[in-house]
N, C-alpha and C positions, 0 to 999 in steps of 0.2 A: 558488329560484323566487320570483317576486314574489307578494306577498299578493293573493289574489283579493278585491278590495274590494267586489265584489258580495255577498260573504258577510258583510260587516261591517255590523252593525246601525246605523241612524241614531242620532245622539247623543241626541236627546230621549227616544225610547222606551227606549234602553239605560240612560240615567241613571236613569229611573224604575224600571226593572226591578232595577237594582242596589240602589236604596234599599229596594225591597220585600224583596229578599233580606236586606238588613241588618236590616230590621224583624223578620224571622223569627229571625235569628241573635242579635240583641242580648240577649234575656233568658237565653240559655244560659250557665250558670255555668262559663266556661272557667278553666283554671289551667295550671300547668306540666305537670301530668299529670291523668288522670282522665276520667270519662265526659263531661264538658263538651266536651273536645276531640273525643272520639269522635262525639258527637252532631253537632257542627259539621261534621265530615268526612262523616257520613252525609247531611246535607242537601246538601252540595256534590256528593256522588256521585250524586245523582239525575240530573244531566245531564253530569257529568264523571267518566269511569270511573277514578277514582284508586284506588290500592292503599293499604290501611292497614298500616303497618309498626310493630311494637311492639319497643322496646328494653327488655329486662327490667331490673328493679331490680338494682343491683349491678354492671352491665356497666361495665367500665373504658372510658372514652372520653377518650383522651389524658390530660390532667391532672385530668379530672373523672370522677365516677361517677354513673351513672343513679340518681336518687333514689327513695325510697319514693313510692308513689302516694298522693295525698291524696284521700280520699273524704269529702265534706261532705254531711251530710243536713239540717242546719239550724243556725241560729245566731241568738241574740237576747239582748237585755238587757231585763229587767222591772224597773220602778221599785218603790219601797216600796208603792205603791198597786195594783200588779199591772199597770199600763199598760206596754205594750211600747215602750221608748224607741227601739230600732232592731231591725230584723228583716231577715235576709238574703233572706227571701222578697220583700221590697220592692225590693232591689237587691243583686246580688252584691258590690258595693263595700263593703257594711257590715261584712264580716268581713275580718280580716287574712288575706291569702292564705297558705295552709299553716299556719294557726293550729292549735296542738295542742288536744286536747279539754279542756273544762272544764265543770263543773256545780257552781256554788257560789254562796253568798250572800256578797257582799263589800261593803265600805264605799265611799262615793263617792270617797274618796281613792284606793283601789285601782283603781276603775273608771278614774279619770283617768290612772293609771299605765299602763293598757293600751288607751287609746283614742288613735287618731291623727286629727289634724285638718289642715285646709288653711289656708294663709295668708288666703284669702278666707273670712270667717266663715260664709258661707252654702253653701259647697261641701263635698262629701264627697270625701276623697282616695282614690286607689288605692294601697294599700301591700301589700307581700308580705314574708314571712320564710322564704324557701326554705331557708336554710342555718343559721338560728338558731332553735332550738325555743322558742316562746313562744305564749301565747294573746293574742288582741287583736281589737279592733273599730275601725271607722272611722265617724265621724259629723261633722256640721258643728260648728264651734267654738261657734256661737251656741246650738245645741241642748245641747251639753255644759255650757256656762256657765249654762244655765237650770235644771240639775238641783239638787234640794234634798238635803241630807244624809239618810242613811238606808241601809237594806240593799238591795242590788241583786242580783237573781238573774241571773247570767251563764251562758249555755249556748252552748258550741260542740259540737255533736253531729257529731264527725268522727273519722276514724282515719287514721293513717299506717301503711301496710302494704306489703309487697312487692307489686309490680304491674309497671307498665311505663311508658315514655315513648312517646307515640303520635304518629305523623306520617302525613301523606298524601302519596303520590308518584304521579306520572304521567310516563310516557315516551312521547314521540311520535317514532317513527323517521323519519329523513330519508334522503336519498340518501348522505350521508356519515356517518362515525363521529364527526366533530367535533361537540361538544355546546355547546348554549346552555342555561345554568342560569337558571331563574326561581324566585325564592324569596320567601316571606313568612312571618310568624309568627302563631300562632294561640292564644297563651296568655293574652291579656288579656280580662277579662270587662267587659261593660257600658261599653266605650269604643268610640265610633263611628269617629273618624278614626284612632285608635291602638289597634286596627288592623283593625277590620272592613273599612275601606276597602281595605286591601291584600289582604285575603282575597277580597273579591268581585271586585276588578279582576283578580287573578290567575285567578280562576274564569272570568271572561269571556274572558281571553286564551287559557286552555286550550280553551275551547269553540270559539273561532275557529280556533286553530292546528290543532285536530283535523280541520278541514275542508280543510286546505291540502295541496298537494304541497310538501314541505319539502326544502330543500337540506341543512340541518343537522338533527341530532337534538336534540330539546328535552326537558329534564328539569325538571319542575315539582315544587316542594316546599312543602307547608304544614306547618309544624312549630313546636313550642315554641321560644321565643327562646333563643339561645346553644347550649343542649344539643341541640336538634333539628339544626341545621346540623353541629355537631361529630359527632353520631351518624351523619349522612349521609356526612360526609367519611370517617369511620372505616370505613364499609361499602363505600366506593368508592375506597379508596386505590389500587388497581391500575389504575384507569381515569381518574384525575383529570387525566392529561395530555391527555385528549380535550376537556376543558372549555376552549374557546377564547374564550367570552364568557359573561357572567352579569349578572343584574340582580336586586337586592333591591327589592321594591315595598312601600312602607309610607307611611302618613300621606298618602294621595293624594286625600282627599275634602274638604279644607277650602278656603276661598276664596282662599288664597294662590297665588302664581305657581308654575308648574312649576319644579322644581329637580332638578339631577343632581349627584351627588358622584362624581368619578372614582374608578376603582379604584386600588389601590396602585401598579400599573404606570403609570397615567396616560395611556398612549398606545395602549391595546388597541383593537381594532376597535370594541368597544361604547362605549368612551370617545369615540372620534372620531364614531361614528354619533350618540350622544346629543348631543354638542356641536352637530352639524349640525342635528339635528331641533329641539332647544330653541332654537338660535340664530335660528330662523325664527318663534319664538313671542314675542309682546310680553312684556316684563318678566321673562322666564324667567332662571334663574340656573344657571350651571355652575361648580361649585367643585372645588377640588383635594382630594386624599385627606387624611383625618384619621383617626387611630386611635380615634375615638369614634363613637358612633352605635348602629347595630343589628347585624344578623347579618353584614353585610359585613365586620365585624372578624374573624370566624372564617374566612371564605373567603379574606380577604386577609392572614391572619397569615403571617409570613415562611416557615414550613415548607411552605405550600401556594402562596401568592402567586398565587391564581387571579385572572383578569381580571374581577372582579365589581364593578360600580358600583351606585349607589342612585338610584332614581327616587322622588321625594316631592313634596310641596308645602311646607308648613311643617314642618320636621323635628322630631324628638323634643325636647321641652323648650323650643321656641321659640314656642309659642302658649300664651296664658294658660290655656286649657282643659285643657292637658296633664295626664294622670293625675288627672283629677277628674271629678265628676259632670256638669260642664259639657260634657264631650266626649260629648254625647249625639247622637241622630239629628238634632236641629235644627241642629247645628253643620256637618254635611256638606251638600254641594250636589250634586244630580244632574248638573248640567252639569260640575262639577269631576271627578266620577268618570268620566264619559264622555270628557272631554278627557284625563285621565290614561291611560285605556285606549288611546285613539287614539295618544297620544305613545309609549307603550310598544310598540304595534304598529308604528308607523313606525320606531322604532329597530330592531326585529326585521327589518322589511322592508329597511332599508339593509344590515344585516349579511347577510341572505339573498341579496341581489342584487348586492353589491359585486363588482367584477371588474376585471381589468387587460386592456388591449388593446394591440395594436401597429398603428401606421399602415402600411398596405400601399402608400401612395403618398407617401412622406416627402420627396420632392425638390420643394419648392415646394408651393403649395396645389393640390389637385386641382380640376378644373373642376366645380363643383357644378351649374351651370346645365344642362349637357347631360345630367345625371342627374336633372333635375327637382327638385333640392334647393335651388334658389335662388329666392327670391320676387322676381319682377320688380315686383310690386305688393305691398309689405309690408302685412300685416294686423295688425301689432302683436305677434305672437307671437315674431318674431325667432328662429326655430330655427337660423339660420345662426350665431349667436353660440355656441350649444352645439356645433355642428359644428366651428367653428374651434378652440374650446378643446380638444375631443376630439382633433382631428387634430394639434394642436400638442403636446399633452402625452401622447398615447398612445405612449409609447416603451418600455413594459414596466416602467418604474420608478414610474409614477404610476397608482394605481387610480382608479376613478370617484369615490370619496370624496375622494381627494386633489385631484382636478380640481374637485370641488364646493367644497372648502375654499379653493382658490386663486382660483377664478373668481367665487365668490359665487352661482353658479347653483344652483337646486334639484337635489338628487340625482336625483329621479325624471325631471326634464326631461333630464338628461344620460344617464340609463339608456335612456330611449326614443330619444334621438338616437343613442346608440351602436348600438342595435338597427337603426336605419335605415341607418347607415353600414356596419354589418356586412352587411346585405342587399345593399348596392351594392358589396361587395368592397373597401371602403376601410379597414375595420378588421378585425382578426383577434383573437378572444378568446384569451387565454393561460390555460394551466392547465386 
């Protein structure tokens, strides 16, 4: 069924609403596991009825194992004079993600061995150590180089203990069992574009889709990167054949142009729909599959080969602010968030409403004039062009999207024209 665009919020208020939601979520200390993820999901669940799913520590997830849960209570470094050099209370970026506990007085040389810096001397990097046990901090290189020799009190008040990996899931039932998967990751702290932008855009999509009559069933997933999708795949092995389309949403708030990365298959309906939608956006980019990037790598691994593409603006690692304190709320744009949401919704709309037709009057062109379908005085809309393309290519082998691709006409214009021709008994919907 087509999206009811009357239920879609206008771009300007939506963009501002999403920025406000990001402001609320930004200080929450997220990680691969832990209460930061749970608190983030609780905020989203105020308007989107997602289900929280826990994967216990030690659960085998293909070649991976669900890790211990990291519980951080505080982390700081005090200088020889008692001044706090860095404090995680000021920013979650100041501690190495998954740092092991420490409470010791160490030399400046040892501090330097455990501090991570960014190539830009004024930025604090985002670093993690999920699979190697070590303690550590992050700070600007300029601040580190200003420290004087002496004893430094380093404290990471944390524990690694059995717990679980936390994800949020929402299923919106459609008329069919065929599924459209929408996914984003929730494990990054204090990074606005990467990836609070994906979290809030997926939240807005969920809110809109919940108000629609849907042809397909939609599965929405907010989960920690890599392990979250793998855990979801492991839980749903018996029904993965229902996933006919999918979209990972990430890094969608920066000023860069819209970008789509095709699925591993390359020609899935979602790939074709995204190419059509973005092809009508100035400066947008549609790229081929690559086995690098984000969670699409898991969905598109050869054992699953799900048709999951990626919607972004400037992808991971290609903007200077990536994984640093510069990826703050000032970096994202409300208009970019709203436009990313709209593009994703238009991709969904194309997949929802694509269909094939058969011309019921295939021997020569039918007379449009006597059916009131020919403009004797053109008004500039030229619907006859859509009628002619539809009548010529509606042979059961070309769906609406194929006709849009070949004709260059907007998909929605063809869909509306097809409905008109169907009412006049000139087209018959197949399937």
